[in-house]
mmCIF file of the N, C-alpha and C atoms, coordinates in Angstrom:
data_MODEL
# 
_entry.id   MODEL 
# 
loop_
_atom_site.group_PDB 
_atom_site.id 
_atom_site.type_symbol 
_atom_site.label_atom_id 
_atom_site.label_alt_id 
_atom_site.label_comp_id 
_atom_site.label_asym_id 
_atom_site.label_entity_id 
_atom_site.label_seq_id 
_atom_site.pdbx_PDB_ins_code 
_atom_site.Cartn_x 
_atom_site.Cartn_y 
_atom_site.Cartn_z 
_atom_site.occupancy 
_atom_site.B_iso_or_equiv 
_atom_site.pdbx_formal_charge 
_atom_site.auth_seq_id 
_atom_site.auth_comp_id 
_atom_site.auth_asym_id 
_atom_site.auth_atom_id 
_atom_site.pdbx_PDB_model_num 
ATOM 1   N N  . UNK A 1 1  ? 0.835  -1.182 0.000  1.00 0.00 ? 1  UNK A N  1 
ATOM 2   C CA . UNK A 1 1  ? 0.000  0.000  0.000  1.00 0.00 ? 1  UNK A CA 1 
ATOM 3   C C  . UNK A 1 1  ? 0.882  1.249  0.000  1.00 0.00 ? 1  UNK A C  1 
ATOM 4   N N  . UNK A 1 2  ? 0.651  2.119  -0.934 1.00 0.00 ? 2  UNK A N  1 
ATOM 5   C CA . UNK A 1 2  ? 1.416  3.355  -1.053 1.00 0.00 ? 2  UNK A CA 1 
ATOM 6   C C  . UNK A 1 2  ? 0.946  4.351  -0.004 1.00 0.00 ? 2  UNK A C  1 
ATOM 7   N N  . UNK A 1 3  ? 1.924  4.973  0.673  1.00 0.00 ? 3  UNK A N  1 
ATOM 8   C CA . UNK A 1 3  ? 1.510  5.942  1.679  1.00 0.00 ? 3  UNK A CA 1 
ATOM 9   C C  . UNK A 1 3  ? 1.014  7.221  1.013  1.00 0.00 ? 3  UNK A C  1 
ATOM 10  N N  . UNK A 1 4  ? 0.076  7.849  1.665  1.00 0.00 ? 4  UNK A N  1 
ATOM 11  C CA . UNK A 1 4  ? -0.528 9.066  1.147  1.00 0.00 ? 4  UNK A CA 1 
ATOM 12  C C  . UNK A 1 4  ? 0.466  10.214 1.250  1.00 0.00 ? 4  UNK A C  1 
ATOM 13  N N  . UNK A 1 5  ? 0.643  10.912 0.155  1.00 0.00 ? 5  UNK A N  1 
ATOM 14  C CA . UNK A 1 5  ? 1.500  12.090 0.158  1.00 0.00 ? 5  UNK A CA 1 
ATOM 15  C C  . UNK A 1 5  ? 0.613  13.316 0.228  1.00 0.00 ? 5  UNK A C  1 
ATOM 16  N N  . UNK A 1 6  ? 1.073  14.312 0.958  1.00 0.00 ? 6  UNK A N  1 
ATOM 17  C CA . UNK A 1 6  ? 0.341  15.565 1.065  1.00 0.00 ? 6  UNK A CA 1 
ATOM 18  C C  . UNK A 1 6  ? 1.288  16.711 0.757  1.00 0.00 ? 6  UNK A C  1 
ATOM 19  N N  . UNK A 1 7  ? 0.704  17.827 0.400  1.00 0.00 ? 7  UNK A N  1 
ATOM 20  C CA . UNK A 1 7  ? 1.500  19.029 0.148  1.00 0.00 ? 7  UNK A CA 1 
ATOM 21  C C  . UNK A 1 7  ? 1.796  19.680 1.496  1.00 0.00 ? 7  UNK A C  1 
ATOM 22  N N  . UNK A 1 8  ? 3.049  19.900 1.768  1.00 0.00 ? 8  UNK A N  1 
ATOM 23  C CA . UNK A 1 8  ? 3.432  20.542 3.015  1.00 0.00 ? 8  UNK A CA 1 
ATOM 24  C C  . UNK A 1 8  ? 3.293  22.048 2.901  1.00 0.00 ? 8  UNK A C  1 
ATOM 25  N N  . UNK A 1 9  ? 2.585  22.634 3.848  1.00 0.00 ? 9  UNK A N  1 
ATOM 26  C CA . UNK A 1 9  ? 2.451  24.085 3.912  1.00 0.00 ? 9  UNK A CA 1 
ATOM 27  C C  . UNK A 1 9  ? 2.180  24.467 5.357  1.00 0.00 ? 9  UNK A C  1 
ATOM 28  N N  . UNK A 1 10 ? 2.149  25.745 5.617  1.00 0.00 ? 10 UNK A N  1 
ATOM 29  C CA . UNK A 1 10 ? 1.844  26.216 6.967  1.00 0.00 ? 10 UNK A CA 1 
ATOM 30  C C  . UNK A 1 10 ? 0.439  25.804 7.393  1.00 0.00 ? 10 UNK A C  1 
ATOM 31  N N  . UNK A 1 11 ? -0.434 25.563 6.425  1.00 0.00 ? 11 UNK A N  1 
ATOM 32  C CA . UNK A 1 11 ? -1.813 25.175 6.718  1.00 0.00 ? 11 UNK A CA 1 
ATOM 33  C C  . UNK A 1 11 ? -1.953 23.678 6.998  1.00 0.00 ? 11 UNK A C  1 
ATOM 34  N N  . UNK A 1 12 ? -0.904 22.906 6.756  1.00 0.00 ? 12 UNK A N  1 
ATOM 35  C CA . UNK A 1 12 ? -0.976 21.453 6.924  1.00 0.00 ? 12 UNK A CA 1 
ATOM 36  C C  . UNK A 1 12 ? -1.269 21.069 8.365  1.00 0.00 ? 12 UNK A C  1 
ATOM 37  N N  . UNK A 1 13 ? -2.165 20.093 8.523  1.00 0.00 ? 13 UNK A N  1 
ATOM 38  C CA . UNK A 1 13 ? -2.503 19.560 9.839  1.00 0.00 ? 13 UNK A CA 1 
ATOM 39  C C  . UNK A 1 13 ? -1.340 18.703 10.338 1.00 0.00 ? 13 UNK A C  1 
ATOM 40  N N  . UNK A 1 14 ? -0.982 18.870 11.593 1.00 0.00 ? 14 UNK A N  1 
ATOM 41  C CA . UNK A 1 14 ? 0.187  18.185 12.144 1.00 0.00 ? 14 UNK A CA 1 
ATOM 42  C C  . UNK A 1 14 ? 0.061  16.669 12.052 1.00 0.00 ? 14 UNK A C  1 
ATOM 43  N N  . UNK A 1 15 ? -1.053 16.112 12.471 1.00 0.00 ? 15 UNK A N  1 
ATOM 44  C CA . UNK A 1 15 ? -1.217 14.653 12.443 1.00 0.00 ? 15 UNK A CA 1 
ATOM 45  C C  . UNK A 1 15 ? -1.207 14.122 11.012 1.00 0.00 ? 15 UNK A C  1 
ATOM 46  N N  . UNK A 1 16 ? -1.804 14.847 10.076 1.00 0.00 ? 16 UNK A N  1 
ATOM 47  C CA . UNK A 1 16 ? -1.771 14.413 8.679  1.00 0.00 ? 16 UNK A CA 1 
ATOM 48  C C  . UNK A 1 16 ? -0.341 14.387 8.147  1.00 0.00 ? 16 UNK A C  1 
ATOM 49  N N  . UNK A 1 17 ? 0.462  15.377 8.547  1.00 0.00 ? 17 UNK A N  1 
ATOM 50  C CA . UNK A 1 17 ? 1.865  15.419 8.131  1.00 0.00 ? 17 UNK A CA 1 
ATOM 51  C C  . UNK A 1 17 ? 2.600  14.201 8.683  1.00 0.00 ? 17 UNK A C  1 
ATOM 52  N N  . UNK A 1 18 ? 2.400  13.918 9.958  1.00 0.00 ? 18 UNK A N  1 
ATOM 53  C CA . UNK A 1 18 ? 3.083  12.788 10.598 1.00 0.00 ? 18 UNK A CA 1 
ATOM 54  C C  . UNK A 1 18 ? 2.659  11.453 9.986  1.00 0.00 ? 18 UNK A C  1 
ATOM 55  N N  . UNK A 1 19 ? 1.381  11.318 9.669  1.00 0.00 ? 19 UNK A N  1 
ATOM 56  C CA . UNK A 1 19 ? 0.909  10.079 9.045  1.00 0.00 ? 19 UNK A CA 1 
ATOM 57  C C  . UNK A 1 19 ? 1.504  9.900  7.652  1.00 0.00 ? 19 UNK A C  1 
ATOM 58  N N  . UNK A 1 20 ? 1.585  10.977 6.900  1.00 0.00 ? 20 UNK A N  1 
ATOM 59  C CA . UNK A 1 20 ? 2.128  10.904 5.543  1.00 0.00 ? 20 UNK A CA 1 
ATOM 60  C C  . UNK A 1 20 ? 3.647  10.803 5.542  1.00 0.00 ? 20 UNK A C  1 
ATOM 61  N N  . UNK A 1 21 ? 4.283  11.479 6.495  1.00 0.00 ? 21 UNK A N  1 
ATOM 62  C CA . UNK A 1 21 ? 5.742  11.550 6.549  1.00 0.00 ? 21 UNK A CA 1 
ATOM 63  C C  . UNK A 1 21 ? 6.215  11.329 7.989  1.00 0.00 ? 21 UNK A C  1 
ATOM 64  N N  . UNK A 1 22 ? 6.333  10.085 8.425  1.00 0.00 ? 22 UNK A N  1 
ATOM 65  C CA . UNK A 1 22 ? 6.765  9.806  9.799  1.00 0.00 ? 22 UNK A CA 1 
ATOM 66  C C  . UNK A 1 22 ? 8.115  10.446 10.161 1.00 0.00 ? 22 UNK A C  1 
ATOM 67  N N  . UNK A 1 23 ? 8.909  10.727 9.143  1.00 0.00 ? 23 UNK A N  1 
ATOM 68  C CA . UNK A 1 23 ? 10.204 11.365 9.379  1.00 0.00 ? 23 UNK A CA 1 
ATOM 69  C C  . UNK A 1 23 ? 10.035 12.751 10.011 1.00 0.00 ? 23 UNK A C  1 
ATOM 70  N N  . UNK A 1 24 ? 8.871  13.331 9.853  1.00 0.00 ? 24 UNK A N  1 
ATOM 71  C CA . UNK A 1 24 ? 8.600  14.657 10.407 1.00 0.00 ? 24 UNK A CA 1 
ATOM 72  C C  . UNK A 1 24 ? 8.659  14.654 11.932 1.00 0.00 ? 24 UNK A C  1 
ATOM 73  N N  . UNK A 1 25 ? 8.403  13.500 12.534 1.00 0.00 ? 25 UNK A N  1 
ATOM 74  C CA . UNK A 1 25 ? 8.456  13.404 13.992 1.00 0.00 ? 25 UNK A CA 1 
ATOM 75  C C  . UNK A 1 25 ? 9.818  13.842 14.506 1.00 0.00 ? 25 UNK A C  1 
ATOM 76  N N  . UNK A 1 26 ? 10.869 13.410 13.825 1.00 0.00 ? 26 UNK A N  1 
ATOM 77  C CA . UNK A 1 26 ? 12.228 13.768 14.219 1.00 0.00 ? 26 UNK A CA 1 
ATOM 78  C C  . UNK A 1 26 ? 12.451 15.280 14.139 1.00 0.00 ? 26 UNK A C  1 
ATOM 79  N N  . UNK A 1 27 ? 11.914 15.895 13.096 1.00 0.00 ? 27 UNK A N  1 
ATOM 80  C CA . UNK A 1 27 ? 12.085 17.339 12.924 1.00 0.00 ? 27 UNK A CA 1 
ATOM 81  C C  . UNK A 1 27 ? 11.327 18.094 14.011 1.00 0.00 ? 27 UNK A C  1 
ATOM 82  N N  . UNK A 1 28 ? 10.092 17.685 14.292 1.00 0.00 ? 28 UNK A N  1 
ATOM 83  C CA . UNK A 1 28 ? 9.341  18.327 15.368 1.00 0.00 ? 28 UNK A CA 1 
ATOM 84  C C  . UNK A 1 28 ? 10.112 18.207 16.683 1.00 0.00 ? 28 UNK A C  1 
ATOM 85  N N  . UNK A 1 29 ? 10.692 17.048 16.940 1.00 0.00 ? 29 UNK A N  1 
ATOM 86  C CA . UNK A 1 29 ? 11.449 16.818 18.167 1.00 0.00 ? 29 UNK A CA 1 
ATOM 87  C C  . UNK A 1 29 ? 12.691 17.701 18.229 1.00 0.00 ? 29 UNK A C  1 
ATOM 88  N N  . UNK A 1 30 ? 13.365 17.885 17.101 1.00 0.00 ? 30 UNK A N  1 
ATOM 89  C CA . UNK A 1 30 ? 14.549 18.743 17.062 1.00 0.00 ? 30 UNK A CA 1 
ATOM 90  C C  . UNK A 1 30 ? 14.222 20.174 17.473 1.00 0.00 ? 30 UNK A C  1 
ATOM 91  N N  . UNK A 1 31 ? 13.010 20.591 17.189 1.00 0.00 ? 31 UNK A N  1 
ATOM 92  C CA . UNK A 1 31 ? 12.574 21.940 17.553 1.00 0.00 ? 31 UNK A CA 1 
ATOM 93  C C  . UNK A 1 31 ? 11.947 21.979 18.948 1.00 0.00 ? 31 UNK A C  1 
ATOM 94  N N  . UNK A 1 32 ? 11.918 20.851 19.621 1.00 0.00 ? 32 UNK A N  1 
ATOM 95  C CA . UNK A 1 32 ? 11.347 20.795 20.963 1.00 0.00 ? 32 UNK A CA 1 
ATOM 96  C C  . UNK A 1 32 ? 9.833  20.874 20.976 1.00 0.00 ? 32 UNK A C  1 
ATOM 97  N N  . UNK A 1 33 ? 9.207  20.512 19.856 1.00 0.00 ? 33 UNK A N  1 
ATOM 98  C CA . UNK A 1 33 ? 7.750  20.575 19.758 1.00 0.00 ? 33 UNK A CA 1 
ATOM 99  C C  . UNK A 1 33 ? 7.137  19.259 20.229 1.00 0.00 ? 33 UNK A C  1 
ATOM 100 N N  . UNK A 1 34 ? 6.201  19.323 21.159 1.00 0.00 ? 34 UNK A N  1 
ATOM 101 C CA . UNK A 1 34 ? 5.588  18.117 21.706 1.00 0.00 ? 34 UNK A CA 1 
ATOM 102 C C  . UNK A 1 34 ? 4.396  17.633 20.882 1.00 0.00 ? 34 UNK A C  1 
ATOM 103 N N  . UNK A 1 35 ? 4.461  17.807 19.588 1.00 0.00 ? 35 UNK A N  1 
ATOM 104 C CA . UNK A 1 35 ? 3.319  17.557 18.699 1.00 0.00 ? 35 UNK A CA 1 
ATOM 105 C C  . UNK A 1 35 ? 2.710  16.163 18.819 1.00 0.00 ? 35 UNK A C  1 
ATOM 106 N N  . UNK A 1 36 ? 3.520  15.165 18.865 1.00 0.00 ? 36 UNK A N  1 
ATOM 107 C CA . UNK A 1 36 ? 3.009  13.804 18.794 1.00 0.00 ? 36 UNK A CA 1 
ATOM 108 C C  . UNK A 1 36 ? 2.224  13.435 20.051 1.00 0.00 ? 36 UNK A C  1 
ATOM 109 N N  . UNK A 1 37 ? 2.651  13.907 21.192 1.00 0.00 ? 37 UNK A N  1 
ATOM 110 C CA . UNK A 1 37 ? 1.959  13.581 22.427 1.00 0.00 ? 37 UNK A CA 1 
ATOM 111 C C  . UNK A 1 37 ? 0.829  14.531 22.779 1.00 0.00 ? 37 UNK A C  1 
ATOM 112 N N  . UNK A 1 38 ? 0.551  15.476 21.911 1.00 0.00 ? 38 UNK A N  1 
ATOM 113 C CA . UNK A 1 38 ? -0.438 16.506 22.213 1.00 0.00 ? 38 UNK A CA 1 
ATOM 114 C C  . UNK A 1 38 ? -1.751 16.245 21.473 1.00 0.00 ? 38 UNK A C  1 
ATOM 115 N N  . UNK A 1 39 ? -2.842 16.264 22.198 1.00 0.00 ? 39 UNK A N  1 
ATOM 116 C CA . UNK A 1 39 ? -4.161 16.042 21.583 1.00 0.00 ? 39 UNK A CA 1 
ATOM 117 C C  . UNK A 1 39 ? -4.491 17.127 20.560 1.00 0.00 ? 39 UNK A C  1 
ATOM 118 N N  . UNK A 1 40 ? -3.960 18.322 20.762 1.00 0.00 ? 40 UNK A N  1 
ATOM 119 C CA . UNK A 1 40 ? -4.238 19.437 19.855 1.00 0.00 ? 40 UNK A CA 1 
ATOM 120 C C  . UNK A 1 40 ? -3.675 19.199 18.453 1.00 0.00 ? 40 UNK A C  1 
ATOM 121 N N  . UNK A 1 41 ? -2.712 18.304 18.328 1.00 0.00 ? 41 UNK A N  1 
ATOM 122 C CA . UNK A 1 41 ? -2.107 18.026 17.017 1.00 0.00 ? 41 UNK A CA 1 
ATOM 123 C C  . UNK A 1 41 ? -3.123 17.511 16.018 1.00 0.00 ? 41 UNK A C  1 
ATOM 124 N N  . UNK A 1 42 ? -4.245 17.007 16.509 1.00 0.00 ? 42 UNK A N  1 
ATOM 125 C CA . UNK A 1 42 ? -5.279 16.496 15.607 1.00 0.00 ? 42 UNK A CA 1 
ATOM 126 C C  . UNK A 1 42 ? -6.027 17.613 14.892 1.00 0.00 ? 42 UNK A C  1 
ATOM 127 N N  . UNK A 1 43 ? -5.974 18.815 15.444 1.00 0.00 ? 43 UNK A N  1 
ATOM 128 C CA . UNK A 1 43 ? -6.688 19.914 14.787 1.00 0.00 ? 43 UNK A CA 1 
ATOM 129 C C  . UNK A 1 43 ? -5.818 21.148 14.545 1.00 0.00 ? 43 UNK A C  1 
ATOM 130 N N  . UNK A 1 44 ? -4.590 21.149 15.024 1.00 0.00 ? 44 UNK A N  1 
ATOM 131 C CA . UNK A 1 44 ? -3.721 22.298 14.799 1.00 0.00 ? 44 UNK A CA 1 
ATOM 132 C C  . UNK A 1 44 ? -2.912 22.148 13.512 1.00 0.00 ? 44 UNK A C  1 
ATOM 133 N N  . UNK A 1 45 ? -2.567 23.295 12.945 1.00 0.00 ? 45 UNK A N  1 
ATOM 134 C CA . UNK A 1 45 ? -1.731 23.325 11.747 1.00 0.00 ? 45 UNK A CA 1 
ATOM 135 C C  . UNK A 1 45 ? -0.280 23.578 12.140 1.00 0.00 ? 45 UNK A C  1 
ATOM 136 N N  . UNK A 1 46 ? 0.603  23.422 11.181 1.00 0.00 ? 46 UNK A N  1 
ATOM 137 C CA . UNK A 1 46 ? 2.009  23.751 11.426 1.00 0.00 ? 46 UNK A CA 1 
ATOM 138 C C  . UNK A 1 46 ? 2.122  25.218 11.825 1.00 0.00 ? 46 UNK A C  1 
ATOM 139 N N  . UNK A 1 47 ? 1.360  26.080 11.177 1.00 0.00 ? 47 UNK A N  1 
ATOM 140 C CA . UNK A 1 47 ? 1.410  27.502 11.523 1.00 0.00 ? 47 UNK A CA 1 
ATOM 141 C C  . UNK A 1 47 ? 0.987  27.728 12.972 1.00 0.00 ? 47 UNK A C  1 
ATOM 142 N N  . UNK A 1 48 ? -0.060 27.037 13.411 1.00 0.00 ? 48 UNK A N  1 
ATOM 143 C CA . UNK A 1 48 ? -0.516 27.188 14.798 1.00 0.00 ? 48 UNK A CA 1 
ATOM 144 C C  . UNK A 1 48 ? 0.603  26.882 15.780 1.00 0.00 ? 48 UNK A C  1 
ATOM 145 N N  . UNK A 1 49 ? 1.242  25.740 15.601 1.00 0.00 ? 49 UNK A N  1 
ATOM 146 C CA . UNK A 1 49 ? 2.250  25.292 16.562 1.00 0.00 ? 49 UNK A CA 1 
ATOM 147 C C  . UNK A 1 49 ? 3.526  26.130 16.486 1.00 0.00 ? 49 UNK A C  1 
ATOM 148 N N  . UNK A 1 50 ? 3.932  26.513 15.277 1.00 0.00 ? 50 UNK A N  1 
ATOM 149 C CA . UNK A 1 50 ? 5.162  27.306 15.171 1.00 0.00 ? 50 UNK A CA 1 
ATOM 150 C C  . UNK A 1 50 ? 4.952  28.719 15.699 1.00 0.00 ? 50 UNK A C  1 
ATOM 151 N N  . UNK A 1 51 ? 3.768  29.259 15.510 1.00 0.00 ? 51 UNK A N  1 
ATOM 152 C CA . UNK A 1 51 ? 3.462  30.582 16.065 1.00 0.00 ? 51 UNK A CA 1 
ATOM 153 C C  . UNK A 1 51 ? 3.457  30.518 17.589 1.00 0.00 ? 51 UNK A C  1 
ATOM 154 N N  . UNK A 1 52 ? 2.833  29.484 18.124 1.00 0.00 ? 52 UNK A N  1 
ATOM 155 C CA . UNK A 1 52 ? 2.740  29.313 19.570 1.00 0.00 ? 52 UNK A CA 1 
ATOM 156 C C  . UNK A 1 52 ? 4.116  29.198 20.221 1.00 0.00 ? 52 UNK A C  1 
ATOM 157 N N  . UNK A 1 53 ? 5.045  28.515 19.538 1.00 0.00 ? 53 UNK A N  1 
ATOM 158 C CA . UNK A 1 53 ? 6.374  28.286 20.098 1.00 0.00 ? 53 UNK A CA 1 
ATOM 159 C C  . UNK A 1 53 ? 7.432  29.259 19.566 1.00 0.00 ? 53 UNK A C  1 
ATOM 160 N N  . UNK A 1 54 ? 7.035  30.222 18.734 1.00 0.00 ? 54 UNK A N  1 
ATOM 161 C CA . UNK A 1 54 ? 7.979  31.221 18.226 1.00 0.00 ? 54 UNK A CA 1 
ATOM 162 C C  . UNK A 1 54 ? 9.028  30.647 17.292 1.00 0.00 ? 54 UNK A C  1 
ATOM 163 N N  . UNK A 1 55 ? 8.608  29.734 16.441 1.00 0.00 ? 55 UNK A N  1 
ATOM 164 C CA . UNK A 1 55 ? 9.509  29.059 15.505 1.00 0.00 ? 55 UNK A CA 1 
ATOM 165 C C  . UNK A 1 55 ? 9.157  29.482 14.080 1.00 0.00 ? 55 UNK A C  1 
ATOM 166 N N  . UNK A 1 56 ? 10.170 29.564 13.229 1.00 0.00 ? 56 UNK A N  1 
ATOM 167 C CA . UNK A 1 56 ? 9.951  29.895 11.829 1.00 0.00 ? 56 UNK A CA 1 
ATOM 168 C C  . UNK A 1 56 ? 9.320  28.681 11.137 1.00 0.00 ? 56 UNK A C  1 
ATOM 169 N N  . UNK A 1 57 ? 8.050  28.787 10.789 1.00 0.00 ? 57 UNK A N  1 
ATOM 170 C CA . UNK A 1 57 ? 7.314  27.681 10.181 1.00 0.00 ? 57 UNK A CA 1 
ATOM 171 C C  . UNK A 1 57 ? 7.857  27.262 8.833  1.00 0.00 ? 57 UNK A C  1 
ATOM 172 N N  . UNK A 1 58 ? 8.262  28.226 8.022  1.00 0.00 ? 58 UNK A N  1 
ATOM 173 C CA . UNK A 1 58 ? 8.804  27.898 6.696  1.00 0.00 ? 58 UNK A CA 1 
ATOM 174 C C  . UNK A 1 58 ? 10.113 27.121 6.813  1.00 0.00 ? 58 UNK A C  1 
ATOM 175 N N  . UNK A 1 59 ? 10.916 27.492 7.794  1.00 0.00 ? 59 UNK A N  1 
ATOM 176 C CA . UNK A 1 59 ? 12.175 26.772 8.029  1.00 0.00 ? 59 UNK A CA 1 
ATOM 177 C C  . UNK A 1 59 ? 11.886 25.330 8.449  1.00 0.00 ? 59 UNK A C  1 
ATOM 178 N N  . UNK A 1 60 ? 10.917 25.148 9.335  1.00 0.00 ? 60 UNK A N  1 
ATOM 179 C CA . UNK A 1 60 ? 10.542 23.806 9.785  1.00 0.00 ? 60 UNK A CA 1 
ATOM 180 C C  . UNK A 1 60 ? 10.067 22.961 8.605  1.00 0.00 ? 60 UNK A C  1 
ATOM 181 N N  . UNK A 1 61 ? 9.246  23.523 7.764  1.00 0.00 ? 61 UNK A N  1 
ATOM 182 C CA . UNK A 1 61 ? 8.742  22.802 6.591  1.00 0.00 ? 61 UNK A CA 1 
ATOM 183 C C  . UNK A 1 61 ? 9.884  22.404 5.663  1.00 0.00 ? 61 UNK A C  1 
ATOM 184 N N  . UNK A 1 62 ? 10.830 23.294 5.451  1.00 0.00 ? 62 UNK A N  1 
ATOM 185 C CA . UNK A 1 62 ? 11.973 22.978 4.590  1.00 0.00 ? 62 UNK A CA 1 
ATOM 186 C C  . UNK A 1 62 ? 12.804 21.841 5.173  1.00 0.00 ? 62 UNK A C  1 
ATOM 187 N N  . UNK A 1 63 ? 12.958 21.822 6.496  1.00 0.00 ? 63 UNK A N  1 
ATOM 188 C CA . UNK A 1 63 ? 13.703 20.733 7.122  1.00 0.00 ? 63 UNK A CA 1 
ATOM 189 C C  . UNK A 1 63 ? 12.964 19.403 6.969  1.00 0.00 ? 63 UNK A C  1 
ATOM 190 N N  . UNK A 1 64 ? 11.658 19.434 7.082  1.00 0.00 ? 64 UNK A N  1 
ATOM 191 C CA . UNK A 1 64 ? 10.885 18.198 6.868  1.00 0.00 ? 64 UNK A CA 1 
ATOM 192 C C  . UNK A 1 64 ? 11.054 17.731 5.435  1.00 0.00 ? 64 UNK A C  1 
ATOM 193 N N  . UNK A 1 65 ? 10.973 18.648 4.478  1.00 0.00 ? 65 UNK A N  1 
ATOM 194 C CA . UNK A 1 65 ? 11.136 18.282 3.066  1.00 0.00 ? 65 UNK A CA 1 
ATOM 195 C C  . UNK A 1 65 ? 12.506 17.652 2.808  1.00 0.00 ? 65 UNK A C  1 
ATOM 196 N N  . UNK A 1 66 ? 13.545 18.205 3.408  1.00 0.00 ? 66 UNK A N  1 
ATOM 197 C CA . UNK A 1 66 ? 14.886 17.641 3.231  1.00 0.00 ? 66 UNK A CA 1 
ATOM 198 C C  . UNK A 1 66 ? 14.969 16.251 3.841  1.00 0.00 ? 66 UNK A C  1 
ATOM 199 N N  . UNK A 1 67 ? 14.320 16.062 4.990  1.00 0.00 ? 67 UNK A N  1 
ATOM 200 C CA . UNK A 1 67 ? 14.364 14.778 5.675  1.00 0.00 ? 67 UNK A CA 1 
ATOM 201 C C  . UNK A 1 67 ? 13.655 13.691 4.882  1.00 0.00 ? 67 UNK A C  1 
ATOM 202 N N  . UNK A 1 68 ? 12.560 14.061 4.222  1.00 0.00 ? 68 UNK A N  1 
ATOM 203 C CA . UNK A 1 68 ? 11.791 13.047 3.490  1.00 0.00 ? 68 UNK A CA 1 
ATOM 204 C C  . UNK A 1 68 ? 12.344 12.831 2.078  1.00 0.00 ? 68 UNK A C  1 
ATOM 205 N N  . UNK A 1 69 ? 13.246 13.728 1.681  1.00 0.00 ? 69 UNK A N  1 
ATOM 206 C CA . UNK A 1 69 ? 13.906 13.570 0.393  1.00 0.00 ? 69 UNK A CA 1 
ATOM 207 C C  . UNK A 1 69 ? 13.035 13.905 -0.729 1.00 0.00 ? 69 UNK A C  1 
# 
């Protein structure tokens, strides 16, 4: 079964990103983001979490893209 690919953007839902690209978990962890253990990840976007933690969302997305190749 082919895994579902999604377009990464600031609007992307955190859980959808993790399901499509498990490698993203490592990137979230590098930034100290508790996304995986947080219930809010089911409805928050990358923009929501990066704004909340004062992180550059575009930079985070680029790191995820590099990680997934």
